[in-house]
N, C-alpha and C positions, 0 to 999 in steps of 0.2 A: 504494501498499499504505500503511497506516497507519504514524504517523510521529510522532516525539515531539521534533522538532528546536524549538528557539527559533521565533519568527517575529518579523522585521522587515520596515519598510517599506525596498522598493530603492531606492538613491540611485543612478545611473546616471552611469558616468565618461564626460564630457563628450569627453575626447581620447581618440582610438582607437589603441590602440598597434599598431602592425603590425610591429614589430621590438625584438629587444634593444636596441635604441640609445634607446629609451624610458627617461627618467629613472624609477628607483626612488622607491617612495612612501616618506614619511617612517617611522621606528622606531615598531614598535609598542609601546606602553606595557607595562613589565614583565609578567609574570605571579606573579599569587600563585598560590603550589602548593596553599595548602591550600583556598582558594575555586574553585581549577579541581579538585580532585581531588572536593570537595561538588557541583560542578554537572554533571560527569559519571556521580559515582553516582545522583544525580537522573534524568538523563537515562536511564539503564540503566534504575531501576526501572520509568517510564514505557513504556521500550521494552518489558519484559517485562509490563506490565499490558495494552499494547496485544497484544501476541501470544497473550496468553492468555484475552481476551475472548471470549464464547460466538461471535460471528460473526469472530474472529483467523484467523490462518494456522493454527493450529493443529487448527481444526475443519474444514479443507476435507478434504471425502473423496472427491471425484468431479469429472470433468471429462469432458464428451460434447459432441462437436461434432455441430452439426445441419444435416443432410440437408435438402432439399425433402420437404416434406410431413407425415406425422405419427410422432413418436417417443414410444413410451409408457415410461412413469416407473414404478417401483414395487420392492417388494420379491421380486417373481417372478422367476424366473431366464429366463421368456422376456420379460421385459419389453428394450426397446432398453437404457433405463438403467437397471441394477439397482442398486440400494443396499439390502442386508438389514439393517438395522439392528432392534435390539431392537422387537418389537411393532410394526413398519409395516405399512400394508396390502400387498397382492398389489399392486395398481394405485395407486396416487396422485393420476395424472393422464395427461394427453397435451399436447404441445407439437406445434403444429402450425406450420410455417414456410412461409410465400410469400413470396418475394425475400428484404429484408431485414426484414419484418414476424413476429413470433413472436405466436403466440394458447395460452394455456393453458387448459385444461377440465379439470377434478378429477372426479375419476371420484364418481360415486353415493355419495352417506354419506359422505364422508370429507371432514373441515375444513380446509379451508385460508384464510388469512387473508391481508391485506396492509393493512400497518398498522392491526394489529387487528379489520380488517373484516373478514367472510370474503366469500368470493369464489367463484362457481362459473366463470366464463370471464371472462378478462382479457386483453389485448390487452399485450404487456410491452416495454417502454423498456428498450434495451440501458445499460450502464454507460458507451458513449460519447456518448450524449445526454444527459448531466448525470447524476443521480443514477439508477441503473437501479433499476427496481422489483424488490423482495425479496416472495418468498413464501414463507410459513411450515406447517410442519406437524409437531407433536408438537418433537423437538428440534432439527428440522431446517429450512434457509434455504436458498431458492436464488434465481438470478438469471440473465439473460442477456448475456452478454459478446461482445462482438467484438472480435477480436483478428487483425490481417493479413488483412482483407477477409473472413475468418470468423465465424461465430456457434457461440457453446458455452453447454451450462448449466453453471455451476459450483453444487456441492452443498457447503453446510457443517451439519455435526451436534455441535451442543454435546456431546453424550455421545460422541464419538469417543476412544477411548482415548488417542490420541498428544495430546487436549489435557487429559484431566481427569487424566492419571499422567505430567505432563510436571513435569520436574523441575530446570528451569533449562538455563542454556548457561555452559560455561566461557566465563573472559574473563582477556585478560592483564591483568595489574597497572595501574592508571592511574599512567600515567609523563608526567609534562609536557614530555618533550624531543620526545613526540610531538604537542605543539601546537604546529604551526610557522607560523611567520608565512609571510604568501603574498601575491600581490596579484591583481588580477582583469585581465585584459586583455578590452576589450569586442572583440566583432566585429559591426561594424554594415555590412552586413547580416550577419545569423549566418551561421556556417559549414554546411553539412551533413556529418555524418559520419556513417559505416554502424557501427548497433548490432546485432551478433548477438541472439538469442534462442536460449533453451533448446530452443525448436521447430525449430531450425537454417534460421531466415528471418533474412534482414540489414532492416534497417529504418533507411531514411533520415531523420535527425533532426536538425532545428535546434539548433545548438549557437550562443549567444549569447555565448559568452565561453571561456576558459582558466583557471585558476590556477596560476601559475608560484611554486616553492618550493625553497631547496635543502635539500639531503640529502647529507653528507659531502662538502663544498666544491663539489657539482656540483650545477649546474640542472635543475629536472624539471616537466612541464607535465601536467596532468589538463584533457581536453576535458570542459567542462559541459553539460549539457541542464535543462530543465524538468521538472516533475510536477507532475500535476491536484493532489496534496496540498498544495503550497507553491506559491505564484505571487511568492513574493518571494526566494527562495532557491535556490539550485543543489542540482541532486542528479547522482550520477556513480556509475557500477560500474567497480571497478579491481580488476588482477591485483599481485600479487607472489610473491617467493620462497617464502614461507610456504605456498603454495594447495596442496592435495593432502598436506599433511603435519599442520600444526596449524590451520592453515586450511582453511575449503572450496573444493575445487579448481575451480570456478566464480567465484572472486574475491567481492569484499563490494562493499556497497553504503555509500556515503557521503553526506551534506550539507554543504555549504559555507555560509555567511553570506553575503548581498550585500555589495559593499564600502562601504568611507566614502566620503566625497568624495574623498579621498586616494589613492581605489585601493587601500585596507589591508582583507583579510580574513585568514583562517588556515586552514589545515586541520588536523583535529583527530581524527589515525587513531584515538584513543581512542573515538571514537565510530563507528568502523566496525563494520558490523553485518552479519550472514547474508540473505541473499535468500532470499524463501519457499521458494525450490526445496530448500532444505537441510530444510524440515519436512515439505513433502508432494511428490508426483508431479504433482500437479495443477494447480501454480500454472504460470504464461508469463512466467519471468522474463527481461530482460536480460542480458547478458555483457557483460563489460569490452572496450570497442573496443581495436583494436589498437596505439593510442596512448596507452591507458591501462594498460598493461605496464609498472611499475616494476621494474628490474632487481635490487631490494634486497629483503631481508625487513622487515617492517612487523608487531612486535611488540607488537601494541597493538589493541585492540578485543574482537569476539567471535573466538574460535575455533570450530570447527566442532561442529557437535552431535552428540554421543555417539549421538544416534536416528538417525544420518542413514545 
């Protein structure tokens, strides 16, 4: 999913910490509250900019799982994939799935483009094979995605009212107390953790390490994993006791910077953000693994969206 975190080249920790007996890293430099607040606000601005783009999560309007054979797509109620946006043709085209291959054929007289070039028939590369092929018609964009061995068509509409009428997300005030020093404990080879999804599946996910931090005099850990959006830093989903009250019941997402040469990093909960499933029923979000459920309230970062 689009992200607005800073990017740094990773520095791998050469000592593998397998127990609490590992020596803690040297203390982190003191935090400047004004600089920290400015950095978080800039991150939030970038986050909202990405969210509200014409191809952002607010524009996601349909997700249709493809069976073998032909799937029709258009505004007509008899289509297999129906999306009746303003002025859209009764039939936009058809998808033909053969095993792991999907071909799209535009309906006669309907202008469909890929990278601004008109297409009438095209084999579609999924998002799991690098950059998926995005097709466009009017305000619509769509591509084929691969999830848990299944293929689906994901449709976005830049004219969706969810996007055009979006009024922002409530957030907790920036609080430097939630910028928490941490150490990264590298796992070599990576652990395999079970990450559930909103679809009800459990995904065996490589976890190259954990971050360990303190809160209220106790030590806590979050299992991290990688995301294709950022090959240097680490991604995670976590739950806390605000979920279902002031924050989304399915937890929130967070990025953690790669550690420095001493194994130091930080967990900045001020940058906790909502998964796409808060904004649309058509996203396929990971949920927090069981080891990432924190037993205290984290009143930092994004609150739940009022339109959820």
